[in-house]
Backbone as CSV, one residue per row, in Angstrom:
resi,resn,N_x,N_y,N_z,CA_x,CA_y,CA_z,C_x,C_y,C_z
1,MET,12.339,-4.544,-23.387,11.501,-4.794,-22.317,11.510,-6.276,-22.201
2,ARG,12.084,-7.282,-23.239,11.637,-8.646,-23.426,13.020,-9.151,-22.131
3,ALA,14.438,-8.156,-22.904,15.607,-8.463,-22.506,15.256,-8.512,-20.632
4,GLU,14.695,-7.412,-20.405,14.197,-6.649,-18.854,13.719,-8.260,-18.181
5,LEU,12.765,-8.428,-18.674,11.859,-9.335,-18.759,12.443,-10.764,-18.154
6,PHE,13.194,-11.294,-19.371,14.079,-12.610,-19.227,14.580,-12.256,-17.574
7,SER,15.183,-11.062,-17.729,16.411,-10.923,-16.742,15.201,-11.199,-15.172
8,LEU,14.915,-10.618,-15.073,13.801,-10.256,-13.492,13.269,-11.941,-13.384
9,THR,12.643,-12.767,-14.199,12.054,-13.678,-14.093,13.058,-14.300,-14.003
10,GLY,14.267,-14.272,-14.144,14.958,-15.284,-14.021,15.807,-16.176,-14.741
11,ALA,14.884,-15.636,-16.020,15.569,-16.631,-17.554,17.653,-16.115,-18.143
12,SER,18.202,-15.916,-17.148,19.076,-15.309,-16.923,19.818,-15.584,-18.687
13,ASN,20.394,-16.467,-19.073,21.057,-16.851,-20.343,19.819,-15.980,-21.641
14,LYS,18.775,-16.383,-21.625,17.968,-15.169,-22.780,18.452,-13.749,-22.449
15,ALA,18.438,-13.483,-21.091,18.179,-12.192,-20.605,19.810,-11.902,-21.217
16,ILE,21.188,-12.751,-21.146,22.060,-12.138,-21.314,22.607,-11.801,-22.948
17,SER,21.115,-13.045,-23.693,21.745,-13.343,-25.588,21.200,-12.057,-26.129
18,ALA,19.897,-11.868,-25.309,18.684,-10.837,-25.822,19.072,-9.243,-25.633
19,ALA,19.929,-8.707,-24.418,21.145,-7.401,-24.257,22.214,-7.104,-24.869
20,GLN,22.842,-8.651,-25.215,24.093,-8.069,-26.276,23.877,-8.235,-27.229
21,GLU,22.457,-8.782,-28.128,22.446,-8.025,-29.636,21.784,-6.254,-29.626
22,LEU,20.895,-6.688,-28.950,20.340,-5.136,-28.426,21.888,-4.140,-28.727
23,LEU,22.548,-4.438,-28.071,23.186,-3.144,-27.396,24.153,-2.938,-29.133
24,LYS,24.179,-3.835,-30.069,24.707,-3.707,-31.522,23.982,-2.609,-31.957
25,ASP,22.922,-2.567,-31.813,21.852,-1.203,-32.530,22.218,0.245,-32.153
26,ARG,23.040,1.175,-32.791,23.323,2.563,-32.725,22.095,3.361,-32.178
27,GLY,21.139,3.208,-33.033,19.773,4.080,-32.767,19.606,4.277,-31.234
28,LEU,20.060,3.146,-30.679,19.547,2.923,-29.102,19.521,4.256,-28.066
29,THR,18.689,4.599,-27.359,18.818,5.785,-26.279,20.329,5.138,-25.017
30,ILE,20.206,6.593,-24.639,21.535,6.394,-23.213,20.295,5.434,-22.452
31,LEU,19.159,5.929,-21.964,18.546,5.325,-21.008,18.459,3.506,-21.594
32,ALA,18.320,3.489,-22.711,17.917,2.558,-23.098,19.220,1.028,-22.741
33,LYS,20.468,1.688,-22.977,21.803,1.165,-22.867,22.226,1.187,-21.630
34,CYS,21.744,2.083,-20.535,21.668,1.712,-19.736,20.689,0.502,-18.831
35,ARG,20.105,0.636,-19.068,18.876,-0.617,-19.225,19.058,-1.820,-19.286
36,LEU,20.004,-1.824,-20.563,20.424,-2.922,-20.492,21.549,-3.299,-19.786
37,ARG,22.437,-2.539,-19.447,23.300,-2.800,-18.871,23.213,-3.127,-17.540
38,GLU,22.118,-3.037,-16.626,21.718,-3.613,-15.620,21.066,-5.072,-15.580
39,ALA,20.110,-5.450,-17.192,19.922,-6.170,-16.815,20.864,-7.816,-17.017
40,LEU,22.343,-7.045,-17.866,23.373,-7.972,-17.787,24.372,-7.944,-17.592
41,GLY,24.105,-7.210,-16.015,24.852,-7.246,-14.679,24.412,-8.233,-13.998
42,LEU,22.859,-8.048,-13.626,22.158,-8.580,-12.886,21.930,-10.007,-12.904
43,SER,21.944,-10.089,-14.862,21.951,-11.481,-15.272,23.414,-12.188,-15.210
44,TYR,24.674,-11.936,-15.069,25.817,-12.221,-14.368,25.797,-12.193,-13.368
45,PHE,25.606,-12.050,-12.371,25.677,-12.096,-10.962,24.843,-13.428,-10.728
46,ARG,23.652,-13.908,-10.764,22.887,-14.882,-10.661,23.611,-15.965,-11.351
47,THR,24.583,-15.813,-12.238,24.782,-16.689,-12.775,26.147,-16.851,-12.320
48,GLY,26.770,-16.627,-11.380,28.620,-16.514,-10.626,29.554,-15.700,-11.057
49,SER,28.908,-14.954,-12.270,29.713,-14.085,-13.154,30.110,-13.060,-12.821
50,TYR,30.824,-12.973,-11.014,30.317,-11.793,-10.943,31.040,-10.203,-11.255
51,ARG,32.883,-11.135,-11.565,32.968,-9.558,-12.145,32.503,-9.413,-13.193
52,ALA,32.067,-10.061,-14.434,31.407,-9.473,-15.669,30.146,-8.704,-14.939
53,GLY,29.565,-9.233,-13.700,28.366,-8.520,-13.415,28.166,-7.590,-13.300
54,ALA,29.668,-6.908,-12.684,30.228,-5.977,-12.075,31.156,-4.518,-12.811
55,GLU,31.071,-5.505,-13.816,31.454,-4.465,-14.950,30.352,-3.666,-16.193
56,GLU,29.164,-4.583,-16.185,28.511,-4.490,-17.188,28.014,-2.998,-15.716
57,TYR,27.522,-3.297,-14.865,27.181,-2.181,-13.869,27.831,-0.863,-14.013
58,GLU,29.159,-0.980,-13.899,30.141,-0.156,-14.024,30.138,1.014,-15.383
59,GLN,30.009,0.211,-16.704,29.607,0.830,-17.854,28.341,1.632,-18.037
60,GLY,27.954,0.764,-17.179,26.125,1.736,-17.414,25.989,3.137,-16.583
61,ILE,27.000,2.923,-15.649,27.371,3.893,-14.687,27.960,4.739,-14.973
62,ARG,29.154,4.690,-16.077,29.979,5.692,-16.698,28.935,6.421,-17.590
63,LEU,28.376,5.284,-18.929,27.506,6.013,-19.886,26.507,7.044,-19.186
64,ALA,26.144,6.760,-18.198,24.713,7.587,-17.480,25.431,9.012,-16.836
65,GLU,26.533,8.407,-16.298,27.404,10.016,-15.712,27.567,11.070,-16.938
66,ALA,28.150,9.963,-17.785,28.971,10.944,-18.698,27.462,12.194,-19.686
67,ASN,26.540,11.283,-19.605,25.353,11.651,-20.365,24.508,12.617,-19.819
68,THR,24.825,12.769,-17.887,24.301,13.877,-16.813,22.500,12.784,-16.952
69,ALA,22.748,11.505,-17.086,21.755,10.831,-16.811,21.435,10.388,-15.190
70,ASN,21.241,11.488,-14.193,22.075,10.656,-13.055,21.020,10.265,-12.594
71,LEU,19.728,10.171,-12.148,19.045,9.347,-12.244,19.014,7.740,-12.399
72,ALA,19.148,7.752,-13.425,19.503,5.965,-13.877,21.325,5.674,-13.737
73,ALA,21.906,6.857,-13.401,23.329,6.737,-12.417,23.096,6.161,-11.311
74,CYS,22.597,6.932,-10.014,21.875,5.962,-9.343,21.068,5.049,-8.650
75,GLU,20.425,4.861,-9.899,19.637,3.694,-9.664,21.091,2.210,-10.069
76,LEU,21.401,2.203,-11.001,22.620,0.997,-10.872,23.951,1.228,-10.246
77,ARG,23.851,2.808,-9.593,24.902,2.330,-8.864,24.170,1.546,-7.568
78,VAL,22.810,1.602,-7.339,22.129,0.987,-5.988,21.895,-0.463,-6.319
79,GLY,21.864,-1.082,-7.016,21.679,-2.168,-8.095,23.186,-3.492,-7.375
80,LEU,24.261,-1.743,-8.194,25.354,-2.883,-8.188,26.015,-3.196,-6.509
81,PHE,25.600,-2.002,-6.045,25.969,-2.137,-4.009,24.738,-3.411,-3.665
82,ARG,23.810,-3.578,-4.083,23.096,-4.851,-3.511,23.898,-6.238,-4.322
83,ASN,23.683,-6.182,-5.372,24.538,-6.997,-5.898,25.889,-7.507,-4.851
84,LYS,26.432,-6.756,-4.748,27.807,-6.967,-4.084,27.577,-7.363,-3.257
85,ILE,26.692,-7.028,-1.924,26.657,-7.338,-0.901,25.878,-8.731,-1.144
86,MET,24.956,-9.052,-1.870,24.637,-10.185,-1.274,25.464,-11.234,-2.123
87,TRP,26.164,-11.600,-3.315,26.885,-12.189,-4.332,28.305,-12.179,-4.168
88,ILE,28.987,-11.174,-3.600,30.121,-10.580,-2.787,31.109,-11.172,-1.468
89,GLY,29.912,-10.490,-0.941,30.298,-10.044,0.383,29.853,-8.843,1.057
90,PRO,29.660,-8.277,2.565,28.950,-7.330,2.419,30.270,-5.677,2.886
91,TYR,31.792,-6.701,2.996,32.968,-5.501,3.162,33.534,-4.441,2.046
92,GLN,33.318,-5.004,0.969,33.656,-4.015,-0.447,32.698,-2.649,-0.363
93,ALA,31.498,-3.332,-0.405,29.796,-2.814,-0.198,30.332,-1.513,0.815
94,ALA,30.253,-1.803,2.020,30.255,-1.074,3.518,30.881,0.461,3.089
95,ALA,32.221,0.010,2.330,32.728,1.313,2.217,32.214,2.710,1.229
96,GLU,31.265,1.901,0.284,30.743,2.573,-0.650,29.425,3.669,0.078
97,VAL,28.885,3.227,1.326,27.168,3.214,1.915,27.481,5.197,2.209
98,ASN,28.146,5.825,2.656,28.206,6.838,2.866,28.090,7.917,1.422
99,GLN,28.906,7.370,0.237,28.733,8.842,-0.790,27.672,8.598,-1.507
100,LEU,27.303,6.668,-1.457,25.955,6.004,-2.098,24.533,7.243,-0.940
101,ARG,24.713,7.084,0.392,23.457,7.588,0.501,22.821,8.418,0.442
102,ARG,24.140,9.650,-0.343,24.377,11.333,-0.633,23.709,11.398,-1.808
103,ARG,23.862,10.538,-2.434,23.047,10.127,-4.056,21.582,9.751,-4.054
104,VAL,21.183,9.037,-3.220,20.338,8.521,-3.238,19.098,9.797,-2.460
105,HIS,19.511,10.279,-1.291,18.455,11.075,-1.154,18.285,12.396,-2.002
106,HIS,19.692,12.665,-2.831,19.219,13.397,-3.721,18.610,13.558,-4.903
107,ALA,18.533,11.853,-4.905,17.764,11.366,-6.365,15.899,12.126,-6.054
108,ALA,15.515,11.611,-4.712,13.775,11.817,-3.875,13.346,11.100,-4.849
109,ASN,14.136,9.538,-4.507,12.954,8.616,-5.290,13.118,7.679,-4.728
110,PRO,11.481,7.970,-4.165,10.914,6.556,-2.750,11.479,5.052,-3.343
111,GLY,11.599,4.848,-4.501,11.456,3.531,-4.329,12.863,2.776,-4.918
112,LEU,13.709,3.415,-4.863,15.130,3.886,-4.863,15.465,3.412,-3.310
113,ALA,15.197,4.887,-2.966,15.244,5.098,-1.353,15.000,3.399,-0.760
114,ILE,14.342,2.338,-1.077,13.596,1.492,-0.748,14.549,0.208,-0.489
115,LYS,15.441,0.111,-2.180,16.543,-0.622,-2.406,18.065,-0.583,-1.718
116,PHE,17.908,1.212,-1.268,19.211,0.989,-0.939,19.046,0.648,0.987
117,GLN,18.022,1.284,1.390,17.673,0.684,2.532,17.609,-1.009,2.601
118,VAL,17.470,-1.333,1.521,16.922,-3.196,2.003,18.496,-3.316,1.703
119,GLY,19.317,-2.481,1.050,20.558,-3.165,0.988,21.354,-3.096,2.536
120,LEU,20.734,-1.949,3.004,21.354,-1.305,4.417,20.920,-2.356,5.448
121,VAL,20.151,-2.894,5.142,19.781,-4.064,6.233,20.585,-5.214,5.920
122,GLU,20.523,-5.744,4.903,21.161,-6.907,4.668,22.854,-6.945,5.280
123,LEU,23.217,-5.658,4.698,24.658,-5.639,5.216,24.806,-5.433,6.432
124,ALA,23.888,-4.287,7.431,24.208,-4.671,8.696,24.292,-6.199,9.571
125,ALA,23.391,-7.030,9.145,22.992,-8.034,9.360,24.311,-9.098,9.108
126,LYS,24.484,-8.760,7.916,25.880,-9.407,7.544,27.526,-9.165,8.287
127,LEU,26.707,-7.612,8.576,28.047,-7.718,9.839,27.854,-8.024,11.545
128,GLY,26.296,-8.271,11.502,26.089,-8.512,12.832,25.617,-7.508,13.482
129,LEU,25.102,-6.341,12.884,24.941,-5.305,13.542,22.923,-5.151,13.555
130,LEU,22.232,-6.035,14.246,21.370,-6.647,13.843,20.257,-5.472,14.314
131,ARG,20.297,-4.541,15.201,19.623,-3.283,15.306,19.567,-2.515,14.668
132,LYS,20.781,-2.211,14.201,20.919,-0.908,13.026,20.043,-1.836,11.790
133,ALA,20.264,-2.916,11.573,19.292,-3.520,10.776,18.175,-3.094,10.568
134,ARG,17.334,-3.469,12.237,15.890,-2.995,12.029,15.889,-1.868,11.655
135,ARG,16.804,-0.842,12.596,16.138,0.452,12.079,15.649,0.915,10.813
136,HIS,17.154,-0.061,9.621,17.099,0.484,8.229,15.343,-0.165,7.667
137,LEU,14.851,-1.624,8.109,14.271,-2.273,7.666,12.885,-1.219,8.132
138,ASN,13.279,-0.704,9.550,11.499,0.092,9.564,11.470,1.673,8.934
139,ILE,12.240,2.142,8.266,12.777,2.736,7.574,12.219,2.355,6.079
140,ALA,12.362,1.488,5.452,11.985,0.710,4.465,10.406,0.460,4.350
141,ARG,10.332,-0.297,5.577,8.975,-0.018,5.631,8.187,0.921,5.547
142,GLU,8.140,1.803,6.253,8.063,3.800,6.047,7.639,3.779,4.721
143,LEU,8.463,3.836,4.079,8.057,4.377,2.576,8.029,3.183,1.769
144,GLN,7.037,2.163,1.995,6.575,1.353,1.211,5.389,1.698,0.991
145,ALA,5.070,2.291,1.500,3.067,2.891,1.129,3.365,3.968,0.061
146,THR,4.434,4.839,-0.265,4.423,5.049,-1.354,4.888,5.068,-2.989
147,VAL,4.669,3.357,-2.532,5.160,2.972,-4.143,3.841,1.734,-4.221
148,ASP,4.257,1.438,-5.515,3.044,0.298,-6.060,4.019,-1.003,-6.653
149,ASP,4.833,-1.634,-6.702,5.572,-2.405,-6.853,5.890,-3.807,-5.987
150,ARG,4.963,-4.976,-6.673,4.517,-5.936,-6.008,6.267,-6.696,-5.646
151,ALA,6.479,-6.632,-6.217,8.108,-7.577,-6.377,9.111,-6.987,-5.453
152,LEU,9.010,-5.569,-5.377,9.912,-4.700,-3.783,9.169,-4.730,-2.939
153,VAL,7.727,-4.803,-2.696,7.259,-5.393,-1.437,7.286,-6.993,-1.100
154,ALA,7.336,-8.104,-1.937,8.181,-9.298,-1.479,9.558,-9.006,-0.924
155,THR,10.223,-7.911,-1.492,11.613,-8.220,-1.256,11.588,-7.752,-0.001
156,ILE,10.967,-6.387,0.850,11.047,-6.104,1.928,10.736,-7.088,2.771
157,GLY,9.503,-7.804,2.371,9.260,-9.003,2.666,10.257,-9.960,3.804
158,LEU,10.518,-10.383,2.174,11.397,-11.288,2.804,13.208,-10.772,3.361
159,THR,13.522,-9.974,3.322,14.169,-8.647,4.245,13.876,-9.132,5.741
160,GLU,12.344,-8.901,5.850,11.940,-9.011,7.262,12.028,-10.517,7.889
161,VAL,11.547,-11.584,6.824,12.218,-12.553,7.502,13.901,-13.013,7.813
162,ALA,14.729,-12.688,6.932,15.614,-13.054,7.204,16.239,-12.141,8.135
163,LEU,16.012,-11.068,8.677,16.021,-11.147,10.233,15.818,-10.843,10.914
164,THR,14.278,-11.167,10.746,13.733,-12.080,11.984,14.513,-13.226,12.318
165,ALA,14.699,-14.248,11.029,15.314,-15.142,11.608,17.019,-15.280,11.813
166,ALA,17.386,-14.310,11.643,18.915,-13.879,12.518,19.093,-13.221,14.260
167,GLU,17.968,-12.382,14.163,17.405,-12.041,15.194,16.545,-13.250,16.570
168,GLY,16.637,-14.614,15.964,16.175,-15.411,16.516,14.918,-16.133,16.842
169,ASP,14.106,-15.248,16.051,12.739,-15.845,16.107,11.828,-16.469,15.221
170,LEU,12.634,-18.077,14.922,12.327,-18.385,14.064,11.122,-18.917,13.898
171,GLY,9.972,-19.051,14.750,8.803,-19.537,14.454,8.020,-18.065,13.540
172,ARG,7.899,-16.810,14.525,7.745,-15.546,13.832,7.926,-15.540,12.140
173,ALA,9.663,-16.094,12.188,10.072,-15.822,11.082,9.340,-16.862,9.857
174,LEU,9.049,-18.002,10.098,8.660,-18.630,9.460,6.627,-17.985,9.087
175,GLU,6.324,-18.064,10.158,4.602,-16.819,9.571,4.977,-15.926,8.484
176,LEU,5.839,-15.236,8.773,6.038,-14.407,7.686,6.150,-14.717,6.506
177,SER,6.601,-15.762,6.591,6.916,-16.594,4.903,5.993,-16.907,4.283
178,LEU,5.174,-17.511,5.317,3.745,-17.951,5.031,2.747,-16.895,4.097
179,ASP,3.039,-15.668,4.964,1.954,-14.613,5.039,2.732,-14.189,3.524
180,LEU,3.797,-14.436,3.195,4.480,-13.599,1.457,4.239,-14.763,0.167
181,ILE,4.048,-15.726,0.803,3.779,-16.631,-0.635,2.979,-16.145,-1.997
182,GLU,1.587,-15.678,-1.327,0.955,-15.514,-2.219,1.776,-13.920,-2.835
183,VAL,1.744,-12.825,-1.878,3.188,-11.479,-2.622,3.976,-12.103,-3.850
184,ALA,4.350,-12.739,-3.263,6.118,-13.605,-4.205,5.597,-14.077,-5.672
185,GLU,4.643,-14.579,-5.702,3.822,-15.378,-6.475,3.735,-14.418,-7.998
186,GLU,2.873,-13.020,-7.211,1.763,-12.676,-7.922,2.830,-11.651,-8.443
187,SER,4.262,-11.437,-7.871,5.292,-10.430,-8.996,5.453,-10.653,-9.907
188,GLY,5.394,-12.309,-9.871,6.206,-13.226,-10.991,8.159,-12.699,-11.288
189,SER,8.491,-12.658,-10.207,9.683,-11.997,-10.615,10.641,-13.564,-10.039
190,ALA,11.265,-13.855,-10.160,12.004,-15.184,-10.326,12.978,-15.130,-8.408
191,SER,13.299,-14.363,-8.235,14.429,-14.161,-7.179,13.258,-14.213,-5.744
192,PRO,13.028,-12.838,-5.939,11.711,-13.653,-4.422,11.092,-14.783,-4.271
193,MET,10.784,-15.447,-5.214,10.223,-16.657,-5.003,11.147,-17.898,-4.321
194,LEU,12.189,-18.304,-5.012,13.309,-18.865,-5.483,14.111,-18.762,-3.491
195,ALA,14.085,-17.308,-3.232,14.491,-17.152,-1.667,13.596,-17.428,-1.136
196,LEU,12.067,-17.565,-0.951,11.014,-18.219,-0.386,11.348,-19.226,-0.119
197,MET,11.194,-19.749,-1.187,11.527,-21.327,-1.304,12.686,-21.735,0.191
198,ASN,14.053,-21.175,-0.513,15.081,-21.471,0.390,14.417,-21.515,1.399
199,ASN,14.032,-20.145,1.835,13.778,-19.747,3.335,13.147,-20.748,4.057
200,LEU,11.525,-21.348,3.094,11.106,-21.973,4.000,11.842,-23.160,3.750
201,GLY,12.817,-23.563,3.271,13.479,-24.993,3.524,14.508,-25.084,4.991
202,HIS,14.811,-23.753,5.352,14.887,-23.811,6.652,14.477,-23.825,7.463
203,LEU,14.067,-22.395,7.589,12.590,-22.938,8.259,12.038,-23.896,9.079
204,LEU,11.300,-24.327,8.170,10.614,-25.880,8.239,11.684,-27.128,8.802
205,SER,12.472,-27.007,8.112,13.566,-28.202,8.720,13.902,-28.133,10.166
206,ALA,14.097,-26.525,11.068,14.562,-26.202,12.016,13.161,-26.823,12.634
207,GLN,11.989,-26.737,12.402,11.155,-27.306,13.217,10.793,-28.674,12.751
208,ALA,11.689,-29.213,12.354,11.666,-30.922,12.298,11.022,-31.198,10.874
209,ARG,10.112,-30.879,10.287,9.164,-30.693,9.373,9.438,-30.854,7.517
210,TYR,10.206,-31.868,8.012,11.359,-32.391,6.806,10.763,-32.407,5.825
211,SER,9.479,-33.103,5.739,9.010,-33.224,3.938,8.472,-32.026,3.542
212,GLU,8.125,-31.152,4.051,7.364,-29.890,3.651,8.901,-29.002,3.345
213,ALA,9.778,-29.273,4.188,11.000,-27.969,3.668,11.600,-29.360,2.802
214,HIS,11.743,-30.442,2.289,12.062,-31.038,1.238,11.597,-30.260,-0.236
215,ARG,9.950,-30.623,-0.225,9.316,-30.399,-0.632,9.322,-28.709,-1.638
216,TRP,9.527,-28.163,-0.373,9.797,-26.407,-1.102,11.304,-26.129,-1.777
217,ILE,12.200,-27.132,-1.263,13.944,-26.854,-1.854,13.566,-27.441,-3.222
218,ASN,12.793,-28.551,-3.360,12.843,-29.494,-4.666,12.064,-28.578,-6.016
219,ASN,10.806,-28.104,-5.363,10.320,-26.927,-6.316,11.008,-25.624,-6.984
220,ALA,11.781,-25.888,-6.127,13.013,-24.325,-6.165,14.097,-24.511,-7.443
221,LEU,14.327,-26.039,-6.732,16.010,-26.225,-7.646,15.066,-27.270,-9.231
222,GLU,13.864,-27.187,-9.381,13.648,-27.989,-10.834,12.447,-26.657,-11.475
223,THR,12.264,-25.381,-11.047,12.052,-24.407,-11.516,12.809,-24.567,-12.752
224,ARG,14.388,-23.988,-12.833,15.034,-24.093,-13.744,16.531,-24.430,-13.963
225,ARG,17.124,-24.533,-15.311,18.433,-24.647,-14.771,19.026,-23.208,-14.133
226,LEU,19.529,-23.723,-12.646,20.099,-22.385,-12.295,21.566,-21.877,-12.423
227,GLY,21.946,-22.729,-11.631,23.409,-22.817,-11.456,24.229,-21.226,-10.673
228,GLY,25.235,-20.893,-10.776,25.368,-19.394,-9.525,25.361,-19.983,-8.248
229,GLY,25.372,-18.940,-7.761,25.595,-19.148,-6.178,23.859,-19.145,-5.859
230,THR,22.673,-18.912,-6.582,21.779,-19.229,-6.245,21.509,-20.774,-6.347
231,GLU,21.475,-21.902,-7.426,21.771,-23.020,-6.681,22.746,-23.455,-5.493
232,VAL,23.875,-22.542,-5.487,24.801,-22.729,-4.246,23.703,-22.823,-2.827
233,ALA,23.289,-21.822,-2.994,22.298,-21.657,-1.917,21.092,-22.252,-1.601
234,LEU,20.531,-22.818,-2.668,19.900,-24.255,-2.800,20.087,-25.435,-2.072
235,ARG,21.074,-26.035,-2.464,21.700,-27.018,-2.875,22.389,-26.867,-0.662
236,ASP,22.744,-25.535,-0.707,23.356,-25.976,0.656,22.531,-26.100,1.724
237,THR,20.938,-25.926,1.515,19.978,-25.554,2.374,19.436,-27.672,2.234
238,LEU,19.366,-27.368,0.623,19.423,-29.089,0.807,20.128,-30.419,1.361
239,MET,21.635,-29.902,1.252,22.839,-30.708,2.296,22.398,-30.616,3.744
240,LEU,22.590,-29.232,4.526,21.407,-29.478,5.940,20.557,-30.512,6.009
241,LEU,19.677,-29.842,4.973,18.418,-30.639,5.734,18.066,-32.352,5.760
242,HIS,19.524,-32.591,4.464,19.572,-34.061,5.155,20.295,-34.570,6.582
243,VAL,20.969,-33.631,6.535,22.053,-33.609,7.888,21.467,-33.468,9.140
244,SER,20.376,-32.727,8.893,19.520,-32.594,10.287,18.297,-33.730,10.121
245,LYS,18.185,-34.136,8.709,17.575,-35.759,9.491,18.550,-37.623,9.467
246,GLY,20.007,-37.276,9.375,20.941,-38.126,9.631,20.902,-38.745,8.337
247,ASP,20.685,-38.743,7.247,20.619,-38.909,5.792,21.938,-38.842,5.026
248,PHE,23.269,-39.172,6.092,24.984,-38.264,5.384,24.877,-38.581,4.501
249,GLY,24.878,-39.777,3.954,24.797,-40.272,2.414,24.871,-39.151,1.665
250,GLU,23.255,-39.263,1.712,23.144,-37.888,0.523,23.044,-36.810,0.927
251,ALA,23.542,-35.924,2.197,24.015,-35.278,2.792,25.766,-34.850,1.775
252,ASP,26.200,-35.838,1.877,27.651,-36.049,0.891,27.592,-35.862,-0.125
253,ASN,26.541,-36.509,-0.932,26.109,-36.224,-2.584,25.978,-35.027,-2.886
254,GLU,24.985,-33.660,-1.915,24.711,-32.696,-1.927,25.937,-32.076,-1.995
255,ALA,26.882,-32.157,-1.055,28.336,-31.493,-0.967,29.060,-31.731,-2.285
256,LYS,29.027,-32.980,-2.646,29.767,-33.131,-4.199,29.542,-32.223,-5.161
257,ARG,27.744,-32.305,-5.366,26.884,-31.465,-6.115,27.886,-29.850,-6.086
258,ILE,27.488,-29.496,-4.522,27.765,-28.312,-4.868,29.406,-27.666,-4.807
259,SER,30.036,-28.479,-4.533,32.062,-28.296,-4.594,31.679,-28.090,-6.071
260,ALA,30.896,-29.331,-7.039,31.265,-28.757,-8.169,31.026,-27.650,-8.887
261,LEU,29.494,-27.429,-8.642,29.823,-25.643,-8.340,30.397,-24.574,-8.376
262,LEU,31.396,-25.053,-6.922,32.341,-23.880,-6.840,33.499,-24.395,-7.295
263,GLU,33.756,-25.009,-8.360,34.900,-25.066,-8.996,35.254,-24.043,-10.188
264,SER,34.197,-23.219,-10.512,34.072,-22.130,-11.175,34.830,-20.459,-10.475
265,PRO,36.063,-20.276,-10.932,36.660,-19.350,-10.438,35.648,-18.233,-9.753
266,SER,34.602,-17.786,-10.185,33.778,-16.928,-9.674,33.223,-16.713,-8.797
267,GLU,32.956,-18.252,-8.469,31.751,-18.545,-7.285,32.510,-18.779,-5.901
268,GLN,34.564,-19.435,-6.141,34.850,-19.830,-5.357,35.662,-18.764,-3.914
269,ASP,35.403,-17.765,-4.757,35.283,-16.531,-3.311,34.405,-15.326,-3.111
270,SER,33.052,-16.255,-3.466,31.440,-15.509,-3.145,31.301,-15.676,-2.215
271,PHE,30.041,-14.839,-1.926,29.906,-15.100,-0.795,29.526,-16.674,0.079
272,PHE,28.530,-16.715,-1.226,27.864,-18.725,-0.873,28.798,-18.951,-0.878
273,GLY,29.763,-19.313,-1.535,31.173,-19.729,-1.533,32.173,-20.279,-0.304
274,LEU,32.134,-19.167,0.453,32.647,-19.185,1.672,31.582,-19.300,2.902
275,TRP,30.737,-19.528,1.835,29.620,-19.510,3.361,29.536,-21.256,3.662
276,HIS,29.506,-22.107,2.624,29.582,-23.110,2.231,30.819,-24.057,3.144
277,VAL,32.164,-23.374,2.444,32.847,-23.611,3.677,32.696,-23.280,5.161
278,SER,32.174,-22.748,5.554,32.307,-22.431,7.090,30.664,-23.069,7.433
279,VAL,30.020,-23.834,6.605,28.912,-24.357,6.923,28.405,-24.495,8.613
280,PHE,28.923,-25.355,8.687,29.149,-25.976,10.052,29.156,-25.109,11.102
281,SER,30.231,-24.051,11.066,30.674,-23.301,12.301,28.904,-22.221,12.830
282,ARG,27.961,-22.347,11.786,27.306,-21.622,12.299,26.706,-20.609,12.598
283,LYS,28.015,-19.634,12.934,28.146,-18.321,12.800,27.316,-17.216,11.634
284,GLY,26.769,-16.161,12.195,26.285,-15.092,11.335,24.861,-15.159,10.880
285,PRO,24.381,-14.541,10.864,22.466,-15.168,10.333,22.764,-15.114,8.983
286,TRP,22.334,-16.378,9.058,21.973,-17.256,7.575,21.545,-17.351,6.908
287,LEU,20.427,-17.056,6.868,19.058,-16.555,6.414,19.363,-15.484,5.362
288,PHE,20.240,-14.705,5.283,20.272,-13.632,4.534,21.864,-14.324,3.487
289,LYS,21.349,-15.142,3.076,22.416,-15.666,2.116,21.248,-15.709,1.044
290,THR,20.005,-15.759,1.072,18.302,-16.160,0.496,17.985,-14.907,-0.350
291,LEU,19.094,-13.871,0.363,17.599,-12.299,-0.177,18.374,-12.043,-1.616
292,PRO,16.894,-11.947,-2.303,17.548,-10.854,-3.448,17.491,-9.821,-3.652
293,PRO,18.422,-9.195,-4.881,18.826,-8.121,-5.465,17.547,-7.466,-5.753
């Protein structure tokens, strides 16, 4: 539980260390091993080690399926699916949708169904299919009443923020973001709060409320040593904020910091890395680079 908590609250290096140490224990149950593989996978993805993250999920899936732990296997598959969409990009994940949909249906687990639908929202939006994305969001909203998970509620809300912004209603997206602050803080999960701060930076900057936008981004960057795609996304927002203000020297400084982060081989071909390369083209639903898994 401590390893999982480190992972969920964003202390990725502590999560990796704790999980790796625990996996040496031969007395662990199959389900405990699967949960540790998921904690490792999520932490590796967040720190930019995408191949290692995917391999941890795959190991957990193989272990679960070999021991007929079907729900655990499905949970791991959905987690891997969402992380691929967020950190690597939509195309690889798109090929898995139909098979994964059948697995989720058979699992008959509302929380898992919501996570899958949220993944489908992001997938559709990144492919430019905004009406389809809205349909998946509506399904997630309908299922929301069946669960009591504040982090999941925050994730649904953040997904709606991103989709609303992608649809062009930035004013409504900002209202939704401000309404989410209490829920995101209450969840205690790092991902919703960091994503919310980044979104607020974008949306306030779009309204020329630069001081407020700067404050939210700085708060996120000062939370802890981030690294990986999370820091790339936040610094990318800060770079665009400086450009909007006309502070091109500061924007150039941030661009250099981002380039240094992207020197990691695992980051260069990531969705965040590719987005940064094409940032000034302004193509695609940009707020979907901030959604949490």
